[in-house]
N, C-alpha and C positions, 0 to 999 in steps of 0.2 A: 462487399469489401470487408465487413467485420469478420466473416469466416476466414477470408484470406489473411487478415491481420493476425487472427488467433493462431493460424497455422504457422505464422512466422515466429511467434514467441512461446506458444504452449505446445509441448509435446504430449500428445494424448497417452501414448504407451511408451515406456522406456524400461531398459533393464535396470537392475538394482544399483549397479555401479554408476550409471548415468544419473539415477535419482539422487544418490548420495552427493554426486558432484554438483547437481542443481541446488541441493539443500545448502551446501557450503556457499554457493554463489549468492543465494538469497540472504543468508546470514551476514554476508560481507557488507551489505548496505544496511545501516542501522538507524534510519531516520524514524523519529517518533513524533506524532502530532503533539504540538506544544500546548494546545488549548485544554487538554484533558488530564495530562499526567499529574499535575500538581494537586488537582482537586478530587482525585479518586481516593476513597477511604483506604487506609492501609490494610484493613482487615479483609478487603475484597480484592483478590488477585485473580486475574484471568489466566487462561492457559496460553501456551505459546501460539503465535499466529500461524495460520495455514493459508495457502493460496485458495481463494474462493472464486468460483466461476462468476458469481453475481458482481463482484468487485472488478474482476478482470475484464468482464464484458463492458462495464461502465467506463473503465479506463481506456479500453480499446476503442469504444464508440467515440470517446472524446478525441482520440488520435485520428480516427477516421473522419470525424466532422471537421477537423482542422488540417486535413491532408493538403500539403502544399502542391501547387501546380508544377508540372515538369518532373524531371528525374531527380529525386532527393534520397534521403536516407532510407525511406521505406522501400523504394524501388531497388536500392542497392541491397537491402536486406533480402528482398526476393531473389535477387541474383545470387547472393550467397547461398540461400536455401536450395536453389536449383543445382548448385554444385556440391551439396552436402553429401551426396552418395558417390561422388567421384573419388577415385583413389588418389587423393592429394592431401598434403599437409595443410594446416591452417593458413600459413603464410601464402602458399601457392593459391589457395582458394580465394583469399582476399585480393591477391594481385590479378587473378583471372577474372574475378567479378568486376574489378576496377577497369580492367581492359575493356570489358563489355560496356561498362558505364561511360567510358570516355567517348564511345560512339554516340552517346546521348549528351555530349558536352558536359559531363560531370567532372567536377574537380574535387580534390581531397578537402580543400577548405569548405566547399559547399556541403559535402557529406557530413563533415564535423558540425557545421553550423546548423544544418537541418536536423541532425540527430539531437542537438541541444534544444532545438525548437520543440521536439516531441517530449523531451524531458520537462520543459516548461509547461506544456499542456498538461502533463501528468501532475505536476505540482499544483496547477490551478485546481484540478480535481481533488487533490489532497486538501487544499484549503476549503473547498466546498464541503468535503466530508467532515473536516474539523468543526466547521460552523454548525453543521447539522447535528453532530454528536454533542456539541456544547449545548444546543437547544434541548436535546433529549435529556441531557444530564440535569439541566435546570428544572425540567418538568418532572423527571422520575426520581432524582436523587436529592438535589439541593433543597427543594421544598420540603421533602420528608426529613432531611437533616434538621432543618429549622423547626419543624414540627416536633421532632424528638427533643430538641433543646428546650422548647417551650413546655413540653410535658414533664421533662425531668425537673425543670424549675418548679413546676407545680407540685411535683412529688416531694421535693425538698421542703417546700413551705408546709405542706400538709403533714409531713412527718413530725413536725412539732406538735401537731394535735393528734398524734397517733392513736390515742385511746378513743377519740371520737371519730377519726376518719380512716381507721385501719382497713376497712373493707374497700373504700374508694382508692386508697393507695395500692392495694393488691391488684385491683382491676386495671389501674393505669400502668402499673409495672408490666402487666401482661401486654398492654397496648404498645408500650415502648419496645418490648422484645419482638412483637409482631412487626412493627415498623422497621426495626433494625434488620430483621430477616428480609423484609422487602427491599431495603437499601442494598444489602449484600447481594441479593438475587439480581436486582436491576443493574448493580455495578459490575458484577461478574459478566452478565450478558453483554453490557456495553464494552467491557474490556476485551471479551472474545471477539466482538464485532470489530473493534479498533485493531486488534492484533491480526485478524484476517485481512483487513484492508491493508495494513502495513506489509504483510507478507506478499500480497498481490502487487502492491506498489513496488516493493523492493525487487520482486522477480523481474518486472519490466524494466525498472531503472537500471538494475545491475546488468541486464543483457545489453541495453543501449550503451551504458558506460563501457562495457567490455568491448563492444563493437567499435566505439569511438577510439578506445585505447589501441585496438588492433588496426584501425584505419591510420592512426598516427604512427603506429609502430611499423606497419608493413607498407604503407603507402605514402608516408611523409615526404619521401624524396622523389615521388612521382610527379611528373609535370601535368598540369591540367590542360584541358583543350580537347580538340577533336582528334581522334585516332586517324593517322594518315594511312 
């Protein structure tokens, strides 16, 4: 099922125009984990996030594990995909997919509701990621920051005895620089990891959001129930 889900959301090969369009869609959703942003050192800035297969797989696995019974948003997404190569515009594709969905007793309200269900599942995974990243930060960054502060306090005290302790001060200054480099390196790595997760999360959420908007836009006046 994971492979099928991945095919619904991830296009393995696409032309440059489609790639640019997807990039704009990903940037449209700008959620950022709240647990890490305020505590990252200003001197360590990660690169822009990119969609990572490892995060996408985790998110899709969570969706798969929480797949609702019956015909829901994911099955509707599959119906949309099956019509993707047909010569029809987006509105017609959504209406055609909904016509098929009605034979499975699908309704617009249920498609919107179940689409929201999968967004909530993704948000739960986001929370787990934030907690894990926070733990890593405590281990790899915060402890070293406190260590740096302690060493710098020691340097300041020993500076008053510079004539007697000049060699020790020089040694500890080097230690501080080494620790700062470790902090920057660890922070940049975690920033990159965070940004990759956000890009992967935003890709999926933006697609679901867009589908929900299209469901409301194109199918809002449709009647639910079984097709006669």
